[in-house]
N, C-alpha and C positions, 0 to 999 in steps of 0.2 A: 648278515650281521645289519646292513645299515636298516634294516626292516626292523631290526629289533631295539632301534635306538628310540630313547625317548624323545620327545620336541625341545626337553631342556636340554639334553645332550647335545642335541643338531643345533641348538642356539648356540651351545658353547663353543662346536664346530667349528660354524661358520664362522663364527667372533671371530675365535683363532686364526683361521685362513685369512681373512679380514686385514687383519693384524699385519700378518706375514705378507700379505700382497701388497698392503701399506709402504710397508719395508723395504718394500724392491722395487718400488712403481716410478723413482724418479726417471726420468729423458735424461742422458746426457747429453753438453753442450746447450742446456736452453739458460736465457738469466735466471739469477737469483729473485725473480719477484714476478708475483702473478699480474696477469696485463692488464685486469680492472679491479682487481684486490687493493687500494689505497690504504697502503701503512700509515703515514700520515695522518690522514682520516680513522684510521684505527687509535691510532696514539693518542688523536686529540679526543676521542670517544672514551679516553680509559684503558686502552690498551688491551690485548686479548685477555687479561687478566677481569678485566670490567665485562667482556663479553659471558667470559663463563660464570660469574657471579649472576648473571641474569638466565643463564641455563638452568643452573640452582636452584634459585628462586621461582622461576615455571615450575621444575619438577618438584619441590618443595608443597606448593601451589595446590598441582596434581596431587600429591599423596595425604593431602587433606580431603580430596574429596574422594579419594581412589586408595583403597591400602594397599590395592596390590598394583599402583602405578600402572604403568603400561607402556608404552613407546611415542615419544612425540615424532611424527613426520611432517616434513615442511618442505617445500619445492622451493625452488630460486624461479625468476626469470627461467625461461626456455628461449627463446629471441635475440638479437638484440636489436634496437630501435632502428628506424630508416635513417638513415642522417642526421645521428643524434649519439651523444655520447650512451655508454651504457650507466643503468641505474637500477641499482635491485631490487627485488621485492622485497615491502620495508619490513615485513614480522620475518623474515628469515634474514634480513641485514642484520635487524633489533638483536636478533640472538647470535648474529657469528661476526660481523663484521666485515664478511667474504663479499665478494661482488664476483661473479662467477657461473655465465650463463649453461642449464639445463643441471646443477646440483641440487643435493637433496641432503637433508638435515635429519638424522636420526639420533634421538635420545632416549635412554634407559632411563624412566624418574626415579628407579626406586634404586638403583645401581650407578646411576649418575655417569654411564658409561654413555660417549658421544661418539658418532661414527658421519664422517662429510664423507657422501658419495659423488664421484665426481664424473664425468664424460672420459673417457679413454681418448689420448691426440697422440694421433699417428705424429714421429719428429717433426716429420715436415711443415705439419699445421703448427705445431708448438713453435716453430720456430718463424715461421711465419706472420701469425695472428698472436704470439704471444703463447706464456703456459697458462695453465689453468691452474691449481692447488695441487691438482693430482701429479703433475709433470712436474714437480717440485721436489727435493730429496727431503728425506726424514728429517732434517732438521730445521728447514726452511718452512714445512709446513708446523712443525712445531710451534718455531716461532712467533705464527700465525694463531697458534691454541690449539691445532687439531694434531695429536698424537696416532690417531686413525685417519689414514684418507684413506679410500677405495673406489676402484671404480666402478661406474653406473652398472654394470653390469650385475653386479654380485648382489644389487637393493632388494632384488626380488627373492634370492636366496635368503637373504638374513628374515624378510614376511613372512615367507609361507611357515618358518619355522618359529615364530616368534607367535603372529596368531594362532597356532596350535595349541599354545598354553593358556589362552582366554584370556589375557589379558588386554587391554582394550588398545588401540588406535587412536589416539589424541589427534587429528590434522582441522586444518582449517575448513570447517564444514561452512562457515559464512564466507564473504566476499571479500577477494583483499582490497587493497586501497593502491594510492597511488601517487606521486609528488604532487599532482594538480588534478585530484579523483577522491572524495572519502568514500568510504565503503558502501553507502548505500548508491550513490553515485555511478560507481561502479555496476552496480545492479541494473542499474539503469540504462548502461552502456550495452550492457548484456541482452539484454528486454527487446535496444532496437537491433543488436544481430539475431537475436531471435523469430523479428521480424521480415527481415530479410531473405524472397523468397529463395534464393540461392545460397542462404546460409551453409557452408560444407561439414557445422558438425558443432557440439559444447564449446565456450571458449575452454583456456587451457586449466586453469581455476575447476572451474567444476567436471571435465574430463576426469582431473585425478581422482576425485569424489566416488564417480563414476566408476573409474579402473576398479579401484580399492574395495569397495566394493563388490563390483563382478568376479574380480581374482581371488577374495578373503570372504565368501558369503557368513564366514564360522565368527567373524571377527565383529567388534564392536567398535564402530566408530563413535568419538567422541569429541566434541568440540574445543578446541584451544583458544578460537577468537577473542569470547569474554573473558577468560585469565590474559591474554596480550593486549589486550584493551586498555583494562585494567593498571598494568603494567606501563605501561608508554604514555598515559594519562597523566602520568606524574613522572616531571623530566629528572635524570639524574644532575648531578652536579656537572659532569661534566659537558650534559647534553644543553645543559644552563650556559655555559660559556660558549659554547660554538653559539648557542642563540644568541648571545648580547654580539659575538661578531658580525654573524650575520646580519644583526638589527642595524650597526651601526654600518657597514660596507652597503647594505642595499639603501637605508638610510642618503648619504649621502651619494650614490647613482642617480637616486631620484632627484635632491637639491640639484646634482651635477645637470642633469638632464632638464630641468625648467628652467635652469636660470640661461641655459639657451636655448629655448623656447621664445618662438618670436611670431607674429604673423606672416601667415604663408610659408611656416614650415610643414612639410608632411609629417603624418601621427609615427612613420615608420622611422621617420628621422629620431623623435624625441627615446620613442625604441629602442634603438640604436645605440643612443648617449647610454643609456644606463645600462645596456646589456656590457658594451665595451667595458663600462668601468667594475659590472660584476665579476668577468672574466680577471680584470685586470688587476682585482683586491683579491683572488685565489678561488673566488668561487666558482665549482663546477660544472653548474648548469643553471636551469631558471626555477624557479618552485611551479611555473604557471606561465604561457600564452601571455604577454603584456597585453593589457588593456588601453588603448590610449583611444576613445571616444569623443567627437565630438559632431554638430550641426545633426546628422537624422540619425544617427547611432547613439546619439547619448543613451538614451533610453533604452537602449540593449546592455543589461548588466554583464552579461561576458561576450563582448565585442572583441574579434581577436584581429581581422583584416588589418587592420591600420594601415589604408591606403591613401588616406584622403587630405589635399591640401586645408589647412585651416586657415580660415580668412581673421580679417582684423575681426576683434569682438565678440570671435567666437568661446563658448566654455571649454573647457578641456577636463574630463575626468582621466585620470593616469592611475592605474593598478597595475605594481607589479612587483615583485621580491627575487632576491637568489636564493639558490639551493647549495649549501655549504655544507661537506659533511654529511649528506644525505640526509640534512635537518633546513629547514622552511623557511621562510618570513616571508608577509603579506604587509603590505602599504597601500592606502590610496590617499592622493592628494586630488583634491578640486583645486582648477584655475581658470582666469580669463588670458586667453592668449595676446593682449594689449595689456596686460599687467595693471585694469583694475578696473573692478566687480561692479556694475551698473547699482541704484538701487534697490531693485528687486531681487538679484544676484547677492546681493551684500545682506540682505536682512534673512534668506533663506539660508548662504553659509553662515550665519552667523547662530542660527536656530540651530543647524545641524553641529557644529563646531559642541555650543552649548548641551545639547542631549548626550553627545559623546563623552562630556567632561563629567558629568552628573553620571553618568553609568561608569567611568575609569575609576570615579573617587569610591565608591563602595565597591572595589574589586579588590577586601578583604578577609581574611579569614575570622569569621564569625556572622558572616553573612551569606545570603545564598544566591544565585544568578538569581532570580524571579524580582529578589527586593532591589536588584542591581538596576533588573529590567525597568521595575516602574519606575525607576528614578527618570532615567531616561523618555521614559512616555508621558509624565508629568509636564515636559518641556513638550513634546507634541502636541498636547493637549491645552497646552495654554493657547500656543497658536491653532486651535483647531484643526490640528493636519491626524490625530490618533488614529481615523483606519488606515494611514501609512507604516503605523508600527506591526512586526510582523511577527513580534515577542523578541526574545535576546538579541540583541542584534551584531551578532560575531559568531565565533567558531573557536576551535581548539586547533591550535599550530602546533608541528612536531616535524615526523617524517612526513608526514602528509599536509598541504597547506590546507587541507580539513581535516585535519586530522580525527584520531577515535573518539567517540561517545559527543554526548553531546553538552552544554554548558548547561546544567539543572542542578539544582540542591545546592549541600553546601559548598562554599567556596575555597578552596586547597591551595595552598603553598606549594609550589614548583608546578602548577599547570602555568599553561600560556594559551594567552585567548585575545581574538580580537574584538575591537570595538569599532563597529560602523554603521552607523546609522542611516538611514538612506531618507533623500525628501528629493520626491520627486514629481514633474508637473509632465507630462508627456507631450498636452497639448498647445504649451510654450516652447517645448524641447528642453527643460530645465532639467538636471541631475543634480543632487550635490549628495557625495559620499566624502567623509571623511575618516581615516582608518591606519589605527595603530596596531602595534601588536605589543601583547604587556605580558608582561611575569608578576607570576602573584607570587609574595614573598612574605615573612610572617609580620609586618609594618604594612609600609607605605607600597602603590602597587608600581612596580618599574617598569618606564615606557620603553622599550626595545629599541623604537623606530624612531628616538624624538631628535634625530641628526640632521631632520628635514622639518623645516619650521610647519607650522598650521595656524599662526595667528593668523586673523585677514589681514594685517598690514603687512606684517614678514611676507607670507605668499605672494601679496603686490607686489614688495619691492622686489624679489627674489624672481619673479617672471623677467625673464630676458636680460639679467642684471651682467652677464659675463658677455656682452654682445659691449 
């Protein structure tokens, strides 16, 4: 009888089994909260209904391209980071609000049926390390937005059925991104891994694609990455409120750290002050390792070591931002550790700031990012340093600090972008960078990071003022 079942019936049978398995999956005597899933963050971002809306919107985009729909398959991260809080894969989190190592999301684009597959936990593991969503009761799972949660071992049973129907699998064929790395930057990380002579195999996200192609050669794999990028690029009202909060707390932390900076301080002490303030204000982590560069490291754009002592008169580039509800922030201020820019430093700081302001002024719907870039370039041309202009001086911000897509074409309300023109003279160990994160509105641009000053006189007055 099993041989005579159609793939459609097989899929229906499997889904019925998954539903029953999910209903009886809870482990007794575990706390009523998943270890890594932050219900408060989920609520800040709109709650389970908002994540359900996103999944529905993605399904509608898929149906506009493929009348048969197909299944979306997205994987969470597989392992916890070393000595850091767990932070979920951005695309998986965007559609679920769930943070659970090893989970897999499956969405039927046509019916809207959603199944969350999770690693099964022994009761002892759930007790020691905290439960995942599978170990919660059905009511608790439903409260997180998932009425069908099944063991990960059932995933291939589902896939073997649905791929026999000939519908496509929508998977991420593009690179993932992360808090401190864009998709293309993760791709470059992979290239470095491939170059290592004893690399054990493909990175996890590449291996997923390889395994799907190997196990289900009859399936057509379609790339869901561009659809997710378009959705993620324009922020929801809830995301905007989280970014506003993050902008304020991040800027206030930088302000406090600069106020405590003085000659003889170590770079790591400036970092430590801001990081404490991030955590103390409720941020779950950092958007990227702090950049506190000085001396012979000043012209290393992404300098993370932060171990040097800063002598009197030293120029400092301080670039840092918090990670709040998996939404990032990016702010940079340049200052002299003694609190006063000498004439040459004052000149180039002023030019950099003027250029930044010229770009920000045009960040309004009705303009393009190319027009905004040209406004900043004019300031550089006026000073004869146009060769230092590298195109639009910034990037989008969101789930990743270097978020999806590039600032090109029409400027749209709801986009969040940095502006950070750079002026540097490596032969003189000079580097100037003033960076803010900007929300595009229907009117004037909103500077999310305005709580830390950038006017030269105000910056000079701030340095060391806590003493």
